[in-house]
C-alpha positions as CSV (number, residue, x, y, z in Angstrom):
1,M,0.3,0.1,-0.1
2,E,2.9,2.2,0.9
3,Q,4.6,1.5,-2.2
4,G,1.4,2.4,-4.2
5,K,1.3,6.0,-2.8
6,K,5.1,6.2,-3.6
7,I,4.2,5.3,-7.2
8,Q,1.4,7.9,-7.5
9,S,2.7,10.7,-5.8
10,P,5.2,11.4,-8.4
11,G,2.4,11.2,-11.1
12,I,0.2,13.6,-9.2
13,M,3.1,16.2,-8.8
14,N,4.2,15.7,-12.7
15,F,0.5,16.2,-13.3
16,L,0.3,19.8,-11.5
17,R,3.7,20.9,-12.7
18,N,2.6,20.2,-16.5
19,G,-0.9,21.8,-15.7
20,L,0.9,24.9,-14.2
21,G,3.2,25.0,-17.0
22,R,0.2,24.9,-19.6
23,V,-1.3,27.5,-17.8
24,Q,1.9,29.8,-17.9
25,V,2.3,29.1,-21.6
26,M,-1.5,30.4,-22.1
27,F,-0.9,33.6,-20.1
28,A,2.4,34.1,-21.9
29,E,1.0,33.7,-25.2
30,I,-2.2,35.5,-24.6
31,F,-1.1,38.5,-22.2
32,G,2.8,38.4,-22.8
33,L,3.2,37.5,-19.0
34,G,6.4,36.2,-17.4
35,P,6.6,33.4,-15.0
36,I,6.3,35.6,-12.0
37,A,3.4,37.5,-13.5
38,T,1.7,34.6,-14.7
39,L,2.2,33.2,-10.9
40,S,0.9,36.3,-9.4
41,T,-2.2,36.3,-11.5
42,I,-3.0,32.5,-11.0
43,I,-2.7,33.4,-7.2
44,F,-5.0,36.4,-7.4
45,V,-7.7,34.6,-9.1
46,V,-7.7,31.5,-7.0
47,L,-7.7,33.7,-3.7
48,V,-10.7,35.8,-4.9
49,T,-12.5,32.6,-6.2
50,I,-11.9,30.9,-2.7
51,T,-13.0,34.0,-0.8
52,A,-16.2,34.1,-3.1
53,V,-17.2,30.5,-2.4
54,F,-16.3,30.6,1.3
55,W,-18.8,33.7,1.4
56,F,-21.5,32.3,-1.1
57,F,-21.7,29.5,1.6
58,H,-21.3,31.5,4.6
59,S,-23.8,34.2,3.8
60,A,-26.5,31.6,3.7
61,P,-29.4,32.2,5.9
62,P,-29.4,29.4,8.5
63,K,-32.3,26.8,8.3
64,T,-32.9,26.6,12.2
65,I,-33.4,29.5,14.4
66,I,-34.1,29.7,18.2
67,I,-36.4,32.1,20.2
68,T,-36.8,32.4,23.8
69,S,-40.8,32.9,24.6
70,G,-42.4,32.6,27.8
71,D,-44.1,30.2,30.7
72,E,-45.8,27.4,29.3
73,G,-49.6,28.5,28.2
74,S,-48.5,32.1,28.2
75,R,-49.3,34.4,25.2
76,F,-45.5,34.6,24.4
77,Q,-45.4,31.0,24.2
78,R,-48.6,30.6,22.0
79,T,-47.5,33.4,19.6
80,A,-44.0,31.7,19.2
81,E,-45.8,28.5,18.3
82,R,-47.8,30.3,15.5
83,Y,-44.5,31.7,14.3
84,A,-43.1,28.5,13.9
85,K,-45.8,27.4,11.6
86,I,-45.4,30.3,9.4
87,L,-41.7,29.8,9.2
88,A,-41.8,26.0,8.5
89,R,-43.7,27.1,5.3
90,N,-40.4,28.7,4.1
91,G,-38.5,25.6,5.2
92,V,-36.9,27.3,8.3
93,T,-37.3,25.6,11.7
94,L,-38.0,27.8,14.7
95,K,-37.0,26.2,18.1
96,I,-39.1,27.3,21.2
97,L,-37.5,27.8,24.5
98,P,-39.5,28.4,27.5
99,S,-38.7,31.2,29.7
100,E,-40.2,33.2,32.9
101,G,-40.6,36.1,30.7
102,S,-39.3,39.2,29.3
103,L,-36.5,39.6,31.7
104,E,-35.1,36.2,31.4
105,N,-35.6,36.6,27.5
106,L,-33.5,39.8,27.5
107,E,-30.6,38.2,29.7
108,R,-30.5,35.3,27.1
109,L,-30.2,37.4,24.4
110,E,-27.6,39.7,26.1
111,N,-25.4,36.6,27.0
112,K,-23.5,35.9,23.7
113,S,-22.7,32.2,24.9
114,F,-26.5,31.3,25.2
115,A,-27.7,29.8,21.9
116,V,-30.7,31.9,21.0
117,D,-31.5,34.3,18.1
118,I,-34.8,36.2,18.9
119,G,-37.1,36.8,22.0
120,F,-40.2,38.9,22.9
121,V,-39.3,41.4,25.5
122,Q,-41.7,43.9,27.2
123,T,-40.5,47.5,27.2
124,G,-39.1,49.0,30.3
125,V,-37.0,45.9,31.5
126,A,-33.5,47.0,29.9
127,K,-32.6,49.1,32.7
128,G,-28.9,48.5,33.4
129,K,-28.2,46.3,30.5
130,N,-25.9,46.1,27.6
131,L,-28.0,46.6,24.4
132,D,-25.1,47.3,22.0
133,N,-25.3,44.0,20.4
134,L,-29.2,43.7,20.1
135,V,-31.6,45.3,17.8
136,S,-35.6,45.6,17.9
137,L,-37.6,44.3,14.8
138,G,-40.4,46.4,15.9
139,S,-43.2,46.3,18.5
140,V,-45.7,43.4,18.1
141,S,-48.2,44.0,20.5
142,Y,-49.6,45.9,23.4
143,E,-48.9,44.2,26.8
144,P,-51.6,45.9,29.1
145,L,-51.2,45.6,33.0
146,Y,-54.4,44.2,34.3
147,I,-54.8,44.9,38.5
148,F,-57.5,42.7,39.7
149,Y,-58.7,43.5,43.3
150,R,-61.4,43.1,46.1
151,S,-63.3,45.9,47.0
152,K,-66.8,47.0,47.8
153,K,-66.1,50.3,46.2
154,P,-63.8,50.9,42.9
155,F,-60.4,52.3,43.4
156,D,-59.3,55.6,41.5
157,L,-55.8,55.7,42.4
158,L,-53.1,53.3,42.9
159,S,-52.2,54.9,46.3
160,Q,-55.3,53.5,47.8
161,F,-53.7,50.1,47.7
162,S,-51.4,51.2,50.4
163,G,-51.4,49.0,53.5
164,K,-52.8,46.0,51.4
165,K,-51.6,42.8,50.4
166,L,-50.5,42.9,46.8
167,A,-49.1,40.1,44.5
168,I,-46.8,41.7,42.2
169,G,-45.6,38.6,40.0
170,E,-42.7,36.6,40.3
171,D,-39.1,38.0,40.7
172,G,-37.4,39.5,37.5
173,T,-40.8,39.2,35.6
174,G,-41.8,42.3,33.4
175,T,-45.3,42.5,35.5
176,Q,-43.1,43.1,38.8
177,I,-40.8,45.5,37.2
178,L,-43.7,47.6,35.9
179,A,-45.8,47.1,39.2
180,L,-42.8,48.2,41.3
181,E,-42.3,51.3,39.2
182,L,-45.9,52.5,39.3
183,L,-46.3,52.0,43.0
184,A,-43.1,53.8,43.7
185,L,-44.6,56.6,41.8
186,N,-47.6,56.5,44.5
187,G,-45.2,56.3,47.6
188,I,-45.5,52.4,47.9
189,K,-42.2,50.9,48.1
190,P,-40.8,47.5,49.6
191,G,-40.2,47.4,53.1
192,G,-43.3,49.6,54.0
193,S,-46.5,49.1,55.4
194,T,-47.7,47.3,52.2
195,A,-47.1,43.7,51.7
196,L,-45.5,43.3,48.2
197,L,-45.9,39.5,47.6
198,E,-43.7,37.6,45.2
199,M,-46.1,34.5,43.4
200,D,-47.0,33.2,40.0
201,D,-50.1,33.9,38.2
202,E,-52.0,30.7,39.1
203,E,-51.0,31.0,43.1
204,A,-52.2,34.8,42.8
205,E,-55.4,33.8,41.5
206,K,-55.9,31.3,44.2
207,E,-54.7,33.6,46.9
208,L,-57.3,36.4,45.6
209,L,-60.1,34.0,45.5
210,A,-59.5,32.9,49.0
211,G,-59.2,36.3,50.3
212,N,-55.5,36.0,51.3
213,V,-54.3,38.9,49.2
214,D,-56.2,42.1,48.3
215,A,-54.9,42.7,44.6
216,V,-52.8,41.2,42.0
217,F,-51.1,42.6,39.1
218,M,-50.9,40.4,36.2
219,M,-50.0,40.9,32.2
220,S,-51.2,38.5,29.5
221,D,-47.7,37.3,28.5
222,S,-47.3,35.5,31.5
223,A,-51.1,34.7,32.9
224,S,-52.8,32.0,31.2
225,S,-56.2,33.1,29.2
226,K,-57.9,30.7,31.6
227,T,-57.0,32.7,34.6
228,M,-57.6,35.9,33.0
229,R,-61.2,34.8,32.0
230,E,-62.0,33.6,35.2
231,L,-61.1,36.6,37.2
232,Q,-62.9,38.9,34.8
233,R,-66.1,37.2,35.1
234,R,-66.2,37.1,39.0
235,P,-68.4,39.5,40.4
236,D,-66.7,40.2,43.5
237,I,-63.4,40.9,41.7
238,R,-62.6,44.5,40.0
239,I,-60.5,45.7,37.2
240,F,-58.4,48.7,38.2
241,D,-59.4,51.5,35.9
242,F,-56.3,53.9,35.6
243,S,-58.2,57.2,35.5
244,Q,-54.8,58.9,35.5
245,A,-53.6,56.6,32.4
246,D,-52.6,60.1,30.4
247,A,-50.4,61.2,33.2
248,Y,-48.7,58.1,33.6
249,T,-48.1,57.6,30.1
250,R,-46.3,61.3,30.1
251,R,-44.4,60.2,33.0
252,I,-43.1,57.0,31.7
253,G,-42.4,57.3,27.9
254,H,-42.6,53.7,27.0
255,L,-46.4,53.2,28.3
256,N,-49.6,53.5,26.4
257,K,-53.0,54.6,27.3
258,I,-55.4,51.6,26.1
259,V,-59.2,51.7,26.5
260,L,-61.2,48.4,27.3
261,P,-64.6,49.1,25.8
262,K,-67.7,48.3,27.9
263,G,-69.0,44.9,27.0
264,A,-65.7,43.7,25.3
265,F,-65.4,40.4,27.5
266,D,-69.1,39.4,27.6
267,F,-71.7,41.4,25.6
268,G,-74.7,39.4,27.2
269,Q,-73.6,40.0,30.7
270,N,-72.1,43.4,30.0
271,I,-68.5,42.6,31.3
272,P,-67.1,45.1,31.8
273,D,-70.0,47.5,32.5
274,H,-67.9,50.5,31.6
275,D,-65.0,51.5,29.8
276,I,-61.8,50.8,31.5
277,N,-58.7,52.6,31.2
278,L,-55.4,50.5,31.0
279,I,-51.8,51.4,30.5
280,S,-49.6,49.1,28.5
281,P,-46.2,48.7,27.7
282,T,-45.5,47.1,24.0
283,V,-43.9,43.8,23.4
284,E,-40.9,44.1,21.1
285,L,-39.2,41.3,18.9
286,I,-35.6,41.6,19.7
287,A,-32.7,39.9,17.9
288,R,-29.2,39.8,18.0
289,A,-27.6,42.4,15.5
290,D,-26.2,39.5,13.6
291,L,-29.5,38.1,12.5
292,H,-29.8,37.1,8.8
293,P,-31.6,39.8,6.7
294,A,-33.5,37.1,4.8
295,L,-34.6,35.8,8.3
296,S,-35.3,39.1,9.5
297,D,-37.9,39.6,6.6
298,L,-39.3,36.2,7.3
299,L,-39.9,37.0,10.9
300,L,-41.3,40.4,10.2
301,E,-43.9,38.5,7.4
302,A,-44.8,36.3,10.3
303,A,-45.4,39.1,12.8
304,T,-47.6,40.8,10.5
305,E,-49.8,37.7,9.9
306,V,-50.0,37.1,13.5
307,H,-50.3,40.5,15.2
308,G,-51.7,42.5,12.4
309,R,-55.5,41.6,13.0
310,V,-57.8,43.6,15.1
311,G,-58.1,42.9,19.0
312,L,-59.5,44.0,22.0
313,T,-56.7,46.5,22.7
314,Q,-55.4,47.2,19.1
315,R,-56.9,48.1,15.6
316,R,-56.3,46.3,12.4
317,G,-52.6,46.7,11.0
318,E,-51.4,48.6,13.9
319,F,-48.8,45.9,14.4
320,P,-45.9,45.3,13.8
321,A,-44.6,48.8,14.0
322,P,-41.2,50.5,14.3
323,L,-41.7,52.4,17.6
324,E,-38.2,52.8,19.0
325,H,-37.8,52.8,22.8
326,E,-34.7,51.3,24.5
327,Y,-33.5,49.4,21.3
328,R,-32.5,50.6,18.1
329,I,-34.6,49.4,15.3
330,S,-32.5,47.3,12.8
331,S,-31.6,48.5,9.4
332,D,-33.3,45.4,7.9
333,A,-36.3,46.1,9.9
334,S,-36.4,49.7,8.9
335,R,-36.2,48.6,5.1
336,Y,-38.9,46.3,5.5
337,Y,-41.5,48.5,7.1
338,K,-40.7,51.0,4.2
339,S,-40.6,49.0,1.2
340,G,-41.6,45.3,2.3
341,K,-39.5,42.4,1.2
342,S,-36.8,42.9,-1.2
343,F,-37.5,42.0,-5.1
344,L,-36.4,38.4,-5.1
345,Y,-38.1,37.2,-1.9
346,R,-41.5,39.0,-2.9
347,Y,-41.9,36.9,-6.1
348,L,-39.6,33.9,-5.5
349,P,-39.9,30.9,-3.1
350,F,-37.4,31.6,0.0
351,W,-34.8,29.0,-1.1
352,L,-34.6,30.2,-4.6
353,A,-34.6,33.8,-3.6
354,S,-31.7,33.0,-1.0
355,L,-29.9,31.3,-3.7
356,L,-30.1,34.0,-6.5
357,N,-29.6,36.7,-4.0
358,R,-26.3,35.3,-2.7
359,I,-25.1,34.9,-6.3
360,L,-25.8,38.5,-7.0
361,V,-24.2,39.5,-3.9
362,V,-21.1,37.1,-4.2
363,F,-20.4,36.4,-7.5
364,V,-21.1,39.5,-9.4
365,P,-18.8,41.6,-7.3
366,M,-16.2,38.9,-7.6
367,I,-16.2,39.2,-11.4
368,L,-16.1,43.0,-11.0
369,I,-13.0,42.4,-8.8
370,L,-11.4,39.9,-11.3
371,I,-11.7,41.7,-14.5
372,P,-10.0,44.6,-13.4
373,G,-7.6,42.8,-11.6
374,M,-6.7,40.7,-14.2
375,R,-6.1,43.7,-16.6
376,S,-4.3,45.5,-14.1
377,I,-1.6,42.7,-13.5
378,P,-0.4,42.5,-17.2
379,A,-0.5,46.5,-17.4
380,I,1.8,46.6,-14.2
381,Y,4.0,44.0,-15.4
382,R,4.4,45.6,-18.9
383,W,5.1,48.9,-17.1
384,Q,7.8,47.5,-15.1
385,I,9.4,45.6,-18.3
386,R,9.4,49.0,-20.1
387,L,11.0,50.7,-17.0
388,R,14.0,48.4,-17.4
389,I,14.2,48.9,-21.1
390,F,14.1,52.7,-20.6
391,R,16.6,52.3,-17.6
392,W,19.4,51.2,-20.2
393,Y,18.2,53.5,-23.0
394,R,19.1,56.1,-20.3
395,A,22.4,54.7,-19.5
396,L,23.3,54.7,-23.4
397,M,22.0,58.3,-23.3
398,V,24.4,59.3,-21.0
399,L,27.2,57.2,-22.5
400,E,26.8,59.1,-26.0
401,K,26.8,62.4,-24.1
402,D,30.1,61.6,-22.7
403,M,31.5,60.8,-26.0
404,A,30.5,64.1,-27.2
405,L,32.5,65.8,-24.6
406,P,36.5,66.9,-25.5
407,A,37.8,64.7,-22.8
408,A,36.2,61.6,-24.7
409,Q,39.4,61.2,-26.7
410,G,41.4,60.0,-23.8
411,R,38.6,57.9,-22.4
412,G,37.9,55.6,-25.1
413,E,38.7,52.3,-23.3
414,E,36.8,53.2,-20.3
415,L,33.7,54.2,-22.3
416,L,34.0,50.9,-23.9
417,R,34.1,48.9,-20.8
418,Q,30.9,50.9,-19.6
419,L,28.9,49.9,-22.9
420,E,30.1,46.0,-22.4
421,Q,28.6,46.4,-18.8
422,I,25.3,47.8,-20.3
423,E,25.3,44.9,-22.9
424,R,26.0,42.3,-20.6
425,A,23.0,43.4,-18.2
426,V,20.6,43.7,-21.3
427,N,21.6,40.0,-22.3
428,K,20.7,38.9,-18.6
429,M,17.2,40.6,-19.1
430,N,14.3,38.2,-19.0
431,V,11.9,39.6,-21.6
432,P,8.3,38.3,-22.6
433,V,7.8,37.8,-26.2
434,S,5.5,40.6,-26.7
435,F,8.5,42.9,-25.9
436,A,11.0,41.1,-28.3
437,D,10.8,44.0,-30.8
438,Q,11.9,46.3,-28.2
439,F,14.7,44.3,-26.8
440,Y,16.1,43.4,-29.9
441,V,16.2,47.3,-31.1
442,L,17.7,48.2,-27.9
443,R,20.4,45.6,-28.6
444,G,20.9,47.2,-32.1
445,H,21.2,50.7,-30.5
446,I,23.9,49.1,-28.3
447,D,25.9,48.0,-31.4
448,F,25.2,51.7,-33.0
449,V,26.9,53.2,-29.8
450,R,30.0,50.7,-29.9
451,E,30.2,51.4,-33.8
452,R,30.4,55.1,-32.7
453,L,32.5,54.6,-29.8
454,T,35.2,52.7,-32.2
455,N,35.2,55.8,-34.5
456,V,35.9,58.0,-31.7
457,K,38.9,55.7,-30.4
458,T,40.2,55.8,-34.0
């Protein structure tokens, strides 16, 4: 076996040498290039081609992306599942990672070592976070805050919850972060007379129905639909009406005022029995800055299909929207909102559009680089050859001027040695065939100067 390898190796080497030799001959005949210029041209072409091929495969959009969603049964998770079905139509798999909510989603995206590409994040939870490598694909929905409470009389102000037992959501959730911010504006802070209890939504519902807490703060990204429906239909449970909603939205820039219309939950039983003002952050679809542009378009297309419908708290076509809060809107998302998907992705299947787009982006520039490059290498090479020839012409001209001086009569032998040095240097020059005429003309001029020098000596 080893002998076979030894026998084959010289054959391969000879084949490569012969192939390179044929290429050199071809370049020499077509462009008039010497071995060094030919080798430089071949290396240039190979490097550009390898770079283009590498970038062609490297720039392909991944077939699988990962989204960090929310709790089991939450709206975030249900939305992610709908995204997954839409992306599957285009051959892209969306893996869904459950989480505790917005804050954990943001921490995962912020951590470069964590395998995740996109996630749902409520506005207002990014304080103290490094957002340099994150971009927003836009706001996709409102995330209204519901405060369910027990009281014979309705409360008008959050300060009326002072001294009560309040369930404000689990630690680190968007619900708790917003609840603490709103309560602090009303003088209610941890450590005071008001009991601020950390518990999940199911536990909070049970404790509220059992009378162990006075109010619960809930958001639809974490609370299940069943929990929300049960609390809304209980006659002994009220929904807090933010009578100061306009003022809250002025004070906290990322909040929006939403009106829950009378009878929105049940027309027959008129639930609620009056319009209710709510305040709401928005949910943003956050991605890492290196998300592939084609995937950005696919995700926004899915977001339009999922979130573009009319709902209790939004108008048709209101979302997704390029509302910039803590995160900068990505350039790809901005382009999508202005003009939609790019031409190829608009009219062709995703896989074909991706292929043609990469061909246009990679190989067209490659050709634009190769053509001037292959033209410039021969031009530079010919310019160098001309400079070498002109150098010896300059030496001949200097020699002729010396011959015309009065002192040349006694320097014949010295001038002849200088001419012979020029002739030896010229004869050692490697000149391609395309410069043969100039080379032989130079040698003829050397003989002409020698003849004149001979006449000067005699």
